[in-house]
mmCIF file of the N, C-alpha and C atoms, coordinates in Angstrom:
data_MODEL
# 
_entry.id   MODEL 
# 
loop_
_atom_site.group_PDB 
_atom_site.id 
_atom_site.type_symbol 
_atom_site.label_atom_id 
_atom_site.label_alt_id 
_atom_site.label_comp_id 
_atom_site.label_asym_id 
_atom_site.label_entity_id 
_atom_site.label_seq_id 
_atom_site.pdbx_PDB_ins_code 
_atom_site.Cartn_x 
_atom_site.Cartn_y 
_atom_site.Cartn_z 
_atom_site.occupancy 
_atom_site.B_iso_or_equiv 
_atom_site.pdbx_formal_charge 
_atom_site.auth_seq_id 
_atom_site.auth_comp_id 
_atom_site.auth_asym_id 
_atom_site.auth_atom_id 
_atom_site.pdbx_PDB_model_num 
ATOM 1   N N  . MET A 1 1  ? 0.810  -1.191  0.000   1.00 0.00 ? 1  MET A N  1 
ATOM 2   C CA . MET A 1 1  ? 0.000  0.000   0.000   1.00 0.00 ? 1  MET A CA 1 
ATOM 3   C C  . MET A 1 1  ? 0.859  1.263   0.000   1.00 0.00 ? 1  MET A C  1 
ATOM 4   N N  . ARG A 1 2  ? 2.152  1.122   0.257   1.00 0.00 ? 2  ARG A N  1 
ATOM 5   C CA . ARG A 1 2  ? 3.011  2.292   0.321   1.00 0.00 ? 2  ARG A CA 1 
ATOM 6   C C  . ARG A 1 2  ? 3.815  2.500   -0.955  1.00 0.00 ? 2  ARG A C  1 
ATOM 7   N N  . TYR A 1 3  ? 3.696  1.590   -1.883  1.00 0.00 ? 3  TYR A N  1 
ATOM 8   C CA . TYR A 1 3  ? 4.477  1.671   -3.113  1.00 0.00 ? 3  TYR A CA 1 
ATOM 9   C C  . TYR A 1 3  ? 3.558  1.714   -4.318  1.00 0.00 ? 3  TYR A C  1 
ATOM 10  N N  . ARG A 1 4  ? 4.060  2.312   -5.360  1.00 0.00 ? 4  ARG A N  1 
ATOM 11  C CA . ARG A 1 4  ? 3.340  2.285   -6.631  1.00 0.00 ? 4  ARG A CA 1 
ATOM 12  C C  . ARG A 1 4  ? 4.361  2.101   -7.743  1.00 0.00 ? 4  ARG A C  1 
ATOM 13  N N  . LEU A 1 5  ? 3.957  1.457   -8.767  1.00 0.00 ? 5  LEU A N  1 
ATOM 14  C CA . LEU A 1 5  ? 4.831  1.217   -9.910  1.00 0.00 ? 5  LEU A CA 1 
ATOM 15  C C  . LEU A 1 5  ? 4.935  2.500   -10.726 1.00 0.00 ? 5  LEU A C  1 
ATOM 16  N N  . ASP A 1 6  ? 6.159  2.974   -10.896 1.00 0.00 ? 6  ASP A N  1 
ATOM 17  C CA . ASP A 1 6  ? 6.374  4.208   -11.643 1.00 0.00 ? 6  ASP A CA 1 
ATOM 18  C C  . ASP A 1 6  ? 6.768  3.925   -13.086 1.00 0.00 ? 6  ASP A C  1 
ATOM 19  N N  . GLY A 1 7  ? 7.343  2.756   -13.336 1.00 0.00 ? 7  GLY A N  1 
ATOM 20  C CA . GLY A 1 7  ? 7.747  2.419   -14.690 1.00 0.00 ? 7  GLY A CA 1 
ATOM 21  C C  . GLY A 1 7  ? 8.408  1.060   -14.731 1.00 0.00 ? 7  GLY A C  1 
ATOM 22  N N  . VAL A 1 8  ? 8.606  0.581   -15.944 1.00 0.00 ? 8  VAL A N  1 
ATOM 23  C CA . VAL A 1 8  ? 9.253  -0.704  -16.174 1.00 0.00 ? 8  VAL A CA 1 
ATOM 24  C C  . VAL A 1 8  ? 10.387 -0.484  -17.166 1.00 0.00 ? 8  VAL A C  1 
ATOM 25  N N  . VAL A 1 9  ? 11.596 -0.850  -16.746 1.00 0.00 ? 9  VAL A N  1 
ATOM 26  C CA . VAL A 1 9  ? 12.768 -0.743  -17.619 1.00 0.00 ? 9  VAL A CA 1 
ATOM 27  C C  . VAL A 1 9  ? 13.159 -2.143  -18.054 1.00 0.00 ? 9  VAL A C  1 
ATOM 28  N N  . THR A 1 10 ? 13.329 -2.327  -19.344 1.00 0.00 ? 10 THR A N  1 
ATOM 29  C CA . THR A 1 10 ? 13.752 -3.611  -19.888 1.00 0.00 ? 10 THR A CA 1 
ATOM 30  C C  . THR A 1 10 ? 15.207 -3.492  -20.327 1.00 0.00 ? 10 THR A C  1 
ATOM 31  N N  . VAL A 1 11 ? 16.022 -4.434  -19.880 1.00 0.00 ? 11 VAL A N  1 
ATOM 32  C CA . VAL A 1 11 ? 17.430 -4.478  -20.257 1.00 0.00 ? 11 VAL A CA 1 
ATOM 33  C C  . VAL A 1 11 ? 17.546 -5.392  -21.477 1.00 0.00 ? 11 VAL A C  1 
ATOM 34  N N  . VAL A 1 12 ? 18.125 -4.858  -22.560 1.00 0.00 ? 12 VAL A N  1 
ATOM 35  C CA . VAL A 1 12 ? 18.239 -5.599  -23.813 1.00 0.00 ? 12 VAL A CA 1 
ATOM 36  C C  . VAL A 1 12 ? 19.714 -5.777  -24.144 1.00 0.00 ? 12 VAL A C  1 
ATOM 37  N N  . ASP A 1 13 ? 20.132 -7.003  -24.312 1.00 0.00 ? 13 ASP A N  1 
ATOM 38  C CA . ASP A 1 13 ? 21.499 -7.345  -24.694 1.00 0.00 ? 13 ASP A CA 1 
ATOM 39  C C  . ASP A 1 13 ? 21.685 -6.966  -26.163 1.00 0.00 ? 13 ASP A C  1 
ATOM 40  N N  . ALA A 1 14 ? 22.565 -6.022  -26.446 1.00 0.00 ? 14 ALA A N  1 
ATOM 41  C CA . ALA A 1 14 ? 22.763 -5.549  -27.822 1.00 0.00 ? 14 ALA A CA 1 
ATOM 42  C C  . ALA A 1 14 ? 23.321 -6.639  -28.738 1.00 0.00 ? 14 ALA A C  1 
ATOM 43  N N  . VAL A 1 15 ? 24.052 -7.579  -28.165 1.00 0.00 ? 15 VAL A N  1 
ATOM 44  C CA . VAL A 1 15 ? 24.654 -8.643  -28.970 1.00 0.00 ? 15 VAL A CA 1 
ATOM 45  C C  . VAL A 1 15 ? 23.625 -9.699  -29.344 1.00 0.00 ? 15 VAL A C  1 
ATOM 46  N N  . ASN A 1 16 ? 22.759 -10.070 -28.397 1.00 0.00 ? 16 ASN A N  1 
ATOM 47  C CA . ASN A 1 16 ? 21.813 -11.168 -28.611 1.00 0.00 ? 16 ASN A CA 1 
ATOM 48  C C  . ASN A 1 16 ? 20.352 -10.741 -28.643 1.00 0.00 ? 16 ASN A C  1 
ATOM 49  N N  . GLY A 1 17 ? 20.088 -9.458  -28.542 1.00 0.00 ? 17 GLY A N  1 
ATOM 50  C CA . GLY A 1 17 ? 18.712 -8.977  -28.430 1.00 0.00 ? 17 GLY A CA 1 
ATOM 51  C C  . GLY A 1 17 ? 17.816 -9.332  -29.595 1.00 0.00 ? 17 GLY A C  1 
ATOM 52  N N  . ALA A 1 18 ? 18.305 -9.200  -30.812 1.00 0.00 ? 18 ALA A N  1 
ATOM 53  C CA . ALA A 1 18 ? 17.470 -9.488  -31.986 1.00 0.00 ? 18 ALA A CA 1 
ATOM 54  C C  . ALA A 1 18 ? 17.064 -10.956 -32.019 1.00 0.00 ? 18 ALA A C  1 
ATOM 55  N N  . SER A 1 19 ? 17.999 -11.842 -31.754 1.00 0.00 ? 19 SER A N  1 
ATOM 56  C CA . SER A 1 19 ? 17.660 -13.272 -31.778 1.00 0.00 ? 19 SER A CA 1 
ATOM 57  C C  . SER A 1 19 ? 16.718 -13.626 -30.635 1.00 0.00 ? 19 SER A C  1 
ATOM 58  N N  . THR A 1 20 ? 16.871 -12.972 -29.490 1.00 0.00 ? 20 THR A N  1 
ATOM 59  C CA . THR A 1 20 ? 15.956 -13.209 -28.373 1.00 0.00 ? 20 THR A CA 1 
ATOM 60  C C  . THR A 1 20 ? 14.542 -12.792 -28.749 1.00 0.00 ? 20 THR A C  1 
ATOM 61  N N  . LEU A 1 21 ? 14.402 -11.644 -29.403 1.00 0.00 ? 21 LEU A N  1 
ATOM 62  C CA . LEU A 1 21 ? 13.081 -11.200 -29.842 1.00 0.00 ? 21 LEU A CA 1 
ATOM 63  C C  . LEU A 1 21 ? 12.503 -12.140 -30.889 1.00 0.00 ? 21 LEU A C  1 
ATOM 64  N N  . ASP A 1 22 ? 13.362 -12.680 -31.761 1.00 0.00 ? 22 ASP A N  1 
ATOM 65  C CA . ASP A 1 22 ? 12.906 -13.619 -32.785 1.00 0.00 ? 22 ASP A CA 1 
ATOM 66  C C  . ASP A 1 22 ? 12.391 -14.923 -32.180 1.00 0.00 ? 22 ASP A C  1 
ATOM 67  N N  . GLU A 1 23 ? 13.025 -15.383 -31.118 1.00 0.00 ? 23 GLU A N  1 
ATOM 68  C CA . GLU A 1 23 ? 12.758 -16.712 -30.577 1.00 0.00 ? 23 GLU A CA 1 
ATOM 69  C C  . GLU A 1 23 ? 11.808 -16.734 -29.383 1.00 0.00 ? 23 GLU A C  1 
ATOM 70  N N  . ASN A 1 24 ? 11.537 -15.584 -28.780 1.00 0.00 ? 24 ASN A N  1 
ATOM 71  C CA . ASN A 1 24 ? 10.794 -15.581 -27.526 1.00 0.00 ? 24 ASN A CA 1 
ATOM 72  C C  . ASN A 1 24 ? 9.718  -14.501 -27.553 1.00 0.00 ? 24 ASN A C  1 
ATOM 73  N N  . MET A 1 25 ? 8.480  -14.910 -27.716 1.00 0.00 ? 25 MET A N  1 
ATOM 74  C CA . MET A 1 25 ? 7.369  -13.951 -27.792 1.00 0.00 ? 25 MET A CA 1 
ATOM 75  C C  . MET A 1 25 ? 7.193  -13.174 -26.485 1.00 0.00 ? 25 MET A C  1 
ATOM 76  N N  . GLU A 1 26 ? 7.573  -13.769 -25.360 1.00 0.00 ? 26 GLU A N  1 
ATOM 77  C CA . GLU A 1 26 ? 7.481  -13.055 -24.082 1.00 0.00 ? 26 GLU A CA 1 
ATOM 78  C C  . GLU A 1 26 ? 8.370  -11.810 -24.092 1.00 0.00 ? 26 GLU A C  1 
ATOM 79  N N  . SER A 1 27 ? 9.517  -11.898 -24.744 1.00 0.00 ? 27 SER A N  1 
ATOM 80  C CA . SER A 1 27 ? 10.406 -10.734 -24.861 1.00 0.00 ? 27 SER A CA 1 
ATOM 81  C C  . SER A 1 27 ? 9.732  -9.611  -25.638 1.00 0.00 ? 27 SER A C  1 
ATOM 82  N N  . VAL A 1 28 ? 9.036  -9.964  -26.681 1.00 0.00 ? 28 VAL A N  1 
ATOM 83  C CA . VAL A 1 28 ? 8.320  -8.966  -27.487 1.00 0.00 ? 28 VAL A CA 1 
ATOM 84  C C  . VAL A 1 28 ? 7.241  -8.302  -26.635 1.00 0.00 ? 28 VAL A C  1 
ATOM 85  N N  . ARG A 1 29 ? 6.525  -9.087  -25.845 1.00 0.00 ? 29 ARG A N  1 
ATOM 86  C CA . ARG A 1 29 ? 5.488  -8.522  -24.971 1.00 0.00 ? 29 ARG A CA 1 
ATOM 87  C C  . ARG A 1 29 ? 6.093  -7.601  -23.914 1.00 0.00 ? 29 ARG A C  1 
ATOM 88  N N  . GLN A 1 30 ? 7.257  -7.959  -23.403 1.00 0.00 ? 30 GLN A N  1 
ATOM 89  C CA . GLN A 1 30 ? 7.911  -7.100  -22.415 1.00 0.00 ? 30 GLN A CA 1 
ATOM 90  C C  . GLN A 1 30 ? 8.285  -5.753  -23.019 1.00 0.00 ? 30 GLN A C  1 
ATOM 91  N N  . ILE A 1 31 ? 8.826  -5.775  -24.230 1.00 0.00 ? 31 ILE A N  1 
ATOM 92  C CA . ILE A 1 31 ? 9.186  -4.517  -24.895 1.00 0.00 ? 31 ILE A CA 1 
ATOM 93  C C  . ILE A 1 31 ? 7.943  -3.674  -25.155 1.00 0.00 ? 31 ILE A C  1 
ATOM 94  N N  . ALA A 1 32 ? 6.865  -4.319  -25.545 1.00 0.00 ? 32 ALA A N  1 
ATOM 95  C CA . ALA A 1 32 ? 5.631  -3.593  -25.863 1.00 0.00 ? 32 ALA A CA 1 
ATOM 96  C C  . ALA A 1 32 ? 5.012  -2.934  -24.637 1.00 0.00 ? 32 ALA A C  1 
ATOM 97  N N  . SER A 1 33 ? 5.284  -3.464  -23.431 1.00 0.00 ? 33 SER A N  1 
ATOM 98  C CA . SER A 1 33 ? 4.638  -2.920  -22.232 1.00 0.00 ? 33 SER A CA 1 
ATOM 99  C C  . SER A 1 33 ? 5.574  -2.136  -21.318 1.00 0.00 ? 33 SER A C  1 
ATOM 100 N N  . GLN A 1 34 ? 6.796  -1.945  -21.706 1.00 0.00 ? 34 GLN A N  1 
ATOM 101 C CA . GLN A 1 34 ? 7.778  -1.243  -20.871 1.00 0.00 ? 34 GLN A CA 1 
ATOM 102 C C  . GLN A 1 34 ? 7.626  0.268   -20.961 1.00 0.00 ? 34 GLN A C  1 
ATOM 103 N N  . THR A 1 35 ? 8.370  0.969   -20.111 1.00 0.00 ? 35 THR A N  1 
ATOM 104 C CA . THR A 1 35 ? 8.413  2.429   -20.205 1.00 0.00 ? 35 THR A CA 1 
ATOM 105 C C  . THR A 1 35 ? 9.775  2.924   -20.698 1.00 0.00 ? 35 THR A C  1 
ATOM 106 N N  . ALA A 1 36 ? 10.790 2.035   -20.726 1.00 0.00 ? 36 ALA A N  1 
ATOM 107 C CA . ALA A 1 36 ? 12.118 2.396   -21.236 1.00 0.00 ? 36 ALA A CA 1 
ATOM 108 C C  . ALA A 1 36 ? 12.934 1.135   -21.494 1.00 0.00 ? 36 ALA A C  1 
ATOM 109 N N  . SER A 1 37 ? 13.885 1.242   -22.427 1.00 0.00 ? 37 SER A N  1 
ATOM 110 C CA . SER A 1 37 ? 14.822 0.145   -22.712 1.00 0.00 ? 37 SER A CA 1 
ATOM 111 C C  . SER A 1 37 ? 16.237 0.610   -22.453 1.00 0.00 ? 37 SER A C  1 
ATOM 112 N N  . TRP A 1 38 ? 17.030 -0.273  -21.885 1.00 0.00 ? 38 TRP A N  1 
ATOM 113 C CA . TRP A 1 38 ? 18.459 -0.036  -21.754 1.00 0.00 ? 38 TRP A CA 1 
ATOM 114 C C  . TRP A 1 38 ? 19.163 -1.072  -22.610 1.00 0.00 ? 38 TRP A C  1 
ATOM 115 N N  . LEU A 1 39 ? 19.947 -0.613  -23.571 1.00 0.00 ? 39 LEU A N  1 
ATOM 116 C CA . LEU A 1 39 ? 20.761 -1.502  -24.404 1.00 0.00 ? 39 LEU A CA 1 
ATOM 117 C C  . LEU A 1 39 ? 22.106 -1.704  -23.720 1.00 0.00 ? 39 LEU A C  1 
ATOM 118 N N  . THR A 1 40 ? 22.432 -2.951  -23.414 1.00 0.00 ? 40 THR A N  1 
ATOM 119 C CA . THR A 1 40 ? 23.701 -3.259  -22.759 1.00 0.00 ? 40 THR A CA 1 
ATOM 120 C C  . THR A 1 40 ? 24.640 -3.946  -23.740 1.00 0.00 ? 40 THR A C  1 
ATOM 121 N N  . LYS A 1 41 ? 25.892 -4.029  -23.371 1.00 0.00 ? 41 LYS A N  1 
ATOM 122 C CA . LYS A 1 41 ? 26.956 -4.662  -24.161 1.00 0.00 ? 41 LYS A CA 1 
ATOM 123 C C  . LYS A 1 41 ? 27.207 -3.943  -25.487 1.00 0.00 ? 41 LYS A C  1 
ATOM 124 N N  . THR A 1 42 ? 26.843 -2.678  -25.568 1.00 0.00 ? 42 THR A N  1 
ATOM 125 C CA . THR A 1 42 ? 27.084 -1.935  -26.816 1.00 0.00 ? 42 THR A CA 1 
ATOM 126 C C  . THR A 1 42 ? 28.569 -1.710  -27.042 1.00 0.00 ? 42 THR A C  1 
ATOM 127 N N  . ASP A 1 43 ? 29.374 -1.792  -25.980 1.00 0.00 ? 43 ASP A N  1 
ATOM 128 C CA . ASP A 1 43 ? 30.817 -1.622  -26.126 1.00 0.00 ? 43 ASP A CA 1 
ATOM 129 C C  . ASP A 1 43 ? 31.459 -2.812  -26.842 1.00 0.00 ? 43 ASP A C  1 
ATOM 130 N N  . LEU A 1 44 ? 30.737 -3.927  -26.961 1.00 0.00 ? 44 LEU A N  1 
ATOM 131 C CA . LEU A 1 44 ? 31.258 -5.102  -27.658 1.00 0.00 ? 44 LEU A CA 1 
ATOM 132 C C  . LEU A 1 44 ? 31.018 -5.053  -29.164 1.00 0.00 ? 44 LEU A C  1 
ATOM 133 N N  . ILE A 1 45 ? 30.268 -4.050  -29.604 1.00 0.00 ? 45 ILE A N  1 
ATOM 134 C CA . ILE A 1 45 ? 29.926 -3.937  -31.023 1.00 0.00 ? 45 ILE A CA 1 
ATOM 135 C C  . ILE A 1 45 ? 30.854 -2.913  -31.665 1.00 0.00 ? 45 ILE A C  1 
ATOM 136 N N  . SER A 1 46 ? 31.733 -3.391  -32.534 1.00 0.00 ? 46 SER A N  1 
ATOM 137 C CA . SER A 1 46 ? 32.701 -2.471  -33.124 1.00 0.00 ? 46 SER A CA 1 
ATOM 138 C C  . SER A 1 46 ? 32.705 -2.488  -34.652 1.00 0.00 ? 46 SER A C  1 
ATOM 139 N N  . SER A 1 47 ? 32.393 -3.593  -35.272 1.00 0.00 ? 47 SER A N  1 
ATOM 140 C CA . SER A 1 47 ? 32.465 -3.659  -36.735 1.00 0.00 ? 47 SER A CA 1 
ATOM 141 C C  . SER A 1 47 ? 31.271 -2.932  -37.358 1.00 0.00 ? 47 SER A C  1 
ATOM 142 N N  . PRO A 1 48 ? 31.440 -2.435  -38.571 1.00 0.00 ? 48 PRO A N  1 
ATOM 143 C CA . PRO A 1 48 ? 30.338 -1.740  -39.246 1.00 0.00 ? 48 PRO A CA 1 
ATOM 144 C C  . PRO A 1 48 ? 29.099 -2.630  -39.419 1.00 0.00 ? 48 PRO A C  1 
ATOM 145 N N  . ALA A 1 49 ? 29.303 -3.919  -39.676 1.00 0.00 ? 49 ALA A N  1 
ATOM 146 C CA . ALA A 1 49 ? 28.161 -4.834  -39.837 1.00 0.00 ? 49 ALA A CA 1 
ATOM 147 C C  . ALA A 1 49 ? 27.385 -4.954  -38.527 1.00 0.00 ? 49 ALA A C  1 
ATOM 148 N N  . HIS A 1 50 ? 28.109 -5.042  -37.425 1.00 0.00 ? 50 HIS A N  1 
ATOM 149 C CA . HIS A 1 50 ? 27.439 -5.129  -36.133 1.00 0.00 ? 50 HIS A CA 1 
ATOM 150 C C  . HIS A 1 50 ? 26.759 -3.811  -35.765 1.00 0.00 ? 50 HIS A C  1 
ATOM 151 N N  . GLN A 1 51 ? 27.346 -2.699  -36.177 1.00 0.00 ? 51 GLN A N  1 
ATOM 152 C CA . GLN A 1 51 ? 26.711 -1.402  -35.937 1.00 0.00 ? 51 GLN A CA 1 
ATOM 153 C C  . GLN A 1 51 ? 25.374 -1.319  -36.666 1.00 0.00 ? 51 GLN A C  1 
ATOM 154 N N  . GLN A 1 52 ? 25.320 -1.870  -37.879 1.00 0.00 ? 52 GLN A N  1 
ATOM 155 C CA . GLN A 1 52 ? 24.058 -1.888  -38.627 1.00 0.00 ? 52 GLN A CA 1 
ATOM 156 C C  . GLN A 1 52 ? 23.023 -2.758  -37.921 1.00 0.00 ? 52 GLN A C  1 
ATOM 157 N N  . GLU A 1 53 ? 23.461 -3.890  -37.372 1.00 0.00 ? 53 GLU A N  1 
ATOM 158 C CA . GLU A 1 53 ? 22.554 -4.754  -36.614 1.00 0.00 ? 53 GLU A CA 1 
ATOM 159 C C  . GLU A 1 53 ? 22.024 -4.029  -35.378 1.00 0.00 ? 53 GLU A C  1 
ATOM 160 N N  . LEU A 1 54 ? 22.892 -3.267  -34.721 1.00 0.00 ? 54 LEU A N  1 
ATOM 161 C CA . LEU A 1 54 ? 22.469 -2.496  -33.554 1.00 0.00 ? 54 LEU A CA 1 
ATOM 162 C C  . LEU A 1 54 ? 21.440 -1.444  -33.953 1.00 0.00 ? 54 LEU A C  1 
ATOM 163 N N  . THR A 1 55 ? 21.653 -0.790  -35.066 1.00 0.00 ? 55 THR A N  1 
ATOM 164 C CA . THR A 1 55 ? 20.691 0.201   -35.567 1.00 0.00 ? 55 THR A CA 1 
ATOM 165 C C  . THR A 1 55 ? 19.346 -0.460  -35.838 1.00 0.00 ? 55 THR A C  1 
ATOM 166 N N  . ARG A 1 56 ? 19.357 -1.630  -36.471 1.00 0.00 ? 56 ARG A N  1 
ATOM 167 C CA . ARG A 1 56 ? 18.106 -2.348  -36.742 1.00 0.00 ? 56 ARG A CA 1 
ATOM 168 C C  . ARG A 1 56 ? 17.411 -2.764  -35.436 1.00 0.00 ? 56 ARG A C  1 
ATOM 169 N N  . LEU A 1 57 ? 18.192 -3.176  -34.443 1.00 0.00 ? 57 LEU A N  1 
ATOM 170 C CA . LEU A 1 57 ? 17.604 -3.548  -33.155 1.00 0.00 ? 57 LEU A CA 1 
ATOM 171 C C  . LEU A 1 57 ? 16.939 -2.348  -32.506 1.00 0.00 ? 57 LEU A C  1 
ATOM 172 N N  . ARG A 1 58 ? 17.613 -1.198  -32.512 1.00 0.00 ? 58 ARG A N  1 
ATOM 173 C CA . ARG A 1 58 ? 17.022 0.024   -31.949 1.00 0.00 ? 58 ARG A CA 1 
ATOM 174 C C  . ARG A 1 58 ? 15.727 0.385   -32.683 1.00 0.00 ? 58 ARG A C  1 
ATOM 175 N N  . GLN A 1 59 ? 15.729 0.270   -33.996 1.00 0.00 ? 59 GLN A N  1 
ATOM 176 C CA . GLN A 1 59 ? 14.531 0.565   -34.786 1.00 0.00 ? 59 GLN A CA 1 
ATOM 177 C C  . GLN A 1 59 ? 13.397 -0.396  -34.431 1.00 0.00 ? 59 GLN A C  1 
ATOM 178 N N  . ARG A 1 60 ? 13.756 -1.650  -34.237 1.00 0.00 ? 60 ARG A N  1 
ATOM 179 C CA . ARG A 1 60 ? 12.756 -2.661  -33.878 1.00 0.00 ? 60 ARG A CA 1 
ATOM 180 C C  . ARG A 1 60 ? 12.159 -2.363  -32.503 1.00 0.00 ? 60 ARG A C  1 
ATOM 181 N N  . LEU A 1 61 ? 13.006 -2.006  -31.553 1.00 0.00 ? 61 LEU A N  1 
ATOM 182 C CA . LEU A 1 61 ? 12.513 -1.668  -30.223 1.00 0.00 ? 61 LEU A CA 1 
ATOM 183 C C  . LEU A 1 61 ? 11.576 -0.461  -30.282 1.00 0.00 ? 61 LEU A C  1 
ATOM 184 N N  . CYS A 1 62 ? 11.952 0.523   -31.057 1.00 0.00 ? 62 CYS A N  1 
ATOM 185 C CA . CYS A 1 62 ? 11.115 1.724   -31.203 1.00 0.00 ? 62 CYS A CA 1 
ATOM 186 C C  . CYS A 1 62 ? 9.798  1.405   -31.900 1.00 0.00 ? 62 CYS A C  1 
ATOM 187 N N  . ALA A 1 63 ? 9.825  0.494   -32.860 1.00 0.00 ? 63 ALA A N  1 
ATOM 188 C CA . ALA A 1 63 ? 8.595  0.110   -33.550 1.00 0.00 ? 63 ALA A CA 1 
ATOM 189 C C  . ALA A 1 63 ? 7.649  -0.655  -32.615 1.00 0.00 ? 63 ALA A C  1 
ATOM 190 N N  . LEU A 1 64 ? 8.206  -1.484  -31.742 1.00 0.00 ? 64 LEU A N  1 
ATOM 191 C CA . LEU A 1 64 ? 7.382  -2.250  -30.808 1.00 0.00 ? 64 LEU A CA 1 
ATOM 192 C C  . LEU A 1 64 ? 6.754  -1.367  -29.734 1.00 0.00 ? 64 LEU A C  1 
ATOM 193 N N  . ASN A 1 65 ? 7.462  -0.293  -29.366 1.00 0.00 ? 65 ASN A N  1 
ATOM 194 C CA . ASN A 1 65 ? 6.950  0.608   -28.331 1.00 0.00 ? 65 ASN A CA 1 
ATOM 195 C C  . ASN A 1 65 ? 7.500  2.016   -28.583 1.00 0.00 ? 65 ASN A C  1 
ATOM 196 N N  . PRO A 1 66 ? 6.837  2.781   -29.443 1.00 0.00 ? 66 PRO A N  1 
ATOM 197 C CA . PRO A 1 66 ? 7.339  4.110   -29.808 1.00 0.00 ? 66 PRO A CA 1 
ATOM 198 C C  . PRO A 1 66 ? 7.456  5.097   -28.648 1.00 0.00 ? 66 PRO A C  1 
ATOM 199 N N  . ALA A 1 67 ? 6.701  4.898   -27.591 1.00 0.00 ? 67 ALA A N  1 
ATOM 200 C CA . ALA A 1 67 ? 6.719  5.838   -26.465 1.00 0.00 ? 67 ALA A CA 1 
ATOM 201 C C  . ALA A 1 67 ? 7.878  5.605   -25.500 1.00 0.00 ? 67 ALA A C  1 
ATOM 202 N N  . ALA A 1 68 ? 8.553  4.460   -25.613 1.00 0.00 ? 68 ALA A N  1 
ATOM 203 C CA . ALA A 1 68 ? 9.615  4.110   -24.657 1.00 0.00 ? 68 ALA A CA 1 
ATOM 204 C C  . ALA A 1 68 ? 10.981 4.483   -25.227 1.00 0.00 ? 68 ALA A C  1 
ATOM 205 N N  . PRO A 1 69 ? 11.731 5.324   -24.521 1.00 0.00 ? 69 PRO A N  1 
ATOM 206 C CA . PRO A 1 69 ? 13.066 5.680   -25.003 1.00 0.00 ? 69 PRO A CA 1 
ATOM 207 C C  . PRO A 1 69 ? 14.030 4.489   -24.919 1.00 0.00 ? 69 PRO A C  1 
ATOM 208 N N  . VAL A 1 70 ? 14.980 4.452   -25.838 1.00 0.00 ? 70 VAL A N  1 
ATOM 209 C CA . VAL A 1 70 ? 16.013 3.418   -25.861 1.00 0.00 ? 70 VAL A CA 1 
ATOM 210 C C  . VAL A 1 70 ? 17.340 4.097   -25.541 1.00 0.00 ? 70 VAL A C  1 
ATOM 211 N N  . THR A 1 71 ? 17.996 3.657   -24.466 1.00 0.00 ? 71 THR A N  1 
ATOM 212 C CA . THR A 1 71 ? 19.230 4.271   -23.992 1.00 0.00 ? 71 THR A CA 1 
ATOM 213 C C  . THR A 1 71 ? 20.357 3.259   -24.044 1.00 0.00 ? 71 THR A C  1 
ATOM 214 N N  . ARG A 1 72 ? 21.507 3.676   -24.563 1.00 0.00 ? 72 ARG A N  1 
ATOM 215 C CA . ARG A 1 72 ? 22.685 2.812   -24.558 1.00 0.00 ? 72 ARG A CA 1 
ATOM 216 C C  . ARG A 1 72 ? 23.348 2.889   -23.193 1.00 0.00 ? 72 ARG A C  1 
ATOM 217 N N  . ARG A 1 73 ? 23.631 1.739   -22.627 1.00 0.00 ? 73 ARG A N  1 
ATOM 218 C CA . ARG A 1 73 ? 24.326 1.648   -21.351 1.00 0.00 ? 73 ARG A CA 1 
ATOM 219 C C  . ARG A 1 73 ? 25.677 1.030   -21.612 1.00 0.00 ? 73 ARG A C  1 
ATOM 220 N N  . ARG A 1 74 ? 26.712 1.691   -21.258 1.00 0.00 ? 74 ARG A N  1 
ATOM 221 C CA . ARG A 1 74 ? 28.081 1.189   -21.495 1.00 0.00 ? 74 ARG A CA 1 
ATOM 222 C C  . ARG A 1 74 ? 28.646 0.604   -20.239 1.00 0.00 ? 74 ARG A C  1 
ATOM 223 N N  . GLY A 1 75 ? 29.626 -0.268  -20.450 1.00 0.00 ? 75 GLY A N  1 
ATOM 224 C CA . GLY A 1 75 ? 30.338 -0.858  -19.315 1.00 0.00 ? 75 GLY A CA 1 
ATOM 225 C C  . GLY A 1 75 ? 31.175 0.178   -18.597 1.00 0.00 ? 75 GLY A C  1 
ATOM 226 N N  . ARG A 1 76 ? 31.885 -0.261  -17.613 1.00 0.00 ? 76 ARG A N  1 
ATOM 227 C CA . ARG A 1 76 ? 32.687 0.659   -16.796 1.00 0.00 ? 76 ARG A CA 1 
ATOM 228 C C  . ARG A 1 76 ? 33.823 1.201   -17.535 1.00 0.00 ? 76 ARG A C  1 
# 
């Protein structure tokens, strides 16, 4: 009774996120109902091909939930 839900943040692995969304419908539902996404492991993506995959993943996340911002979270 003393707490209320202010938002839901979904952590998305930048390396494996697209395949997780492809293989797991629950992941798609989580993205659709969240209030924000954090992309992790973006520091592991360095090649131009992987950068394009990251761009497509961000676009996919935005398409699933246009109101939820997508933020890159970097390692230490």
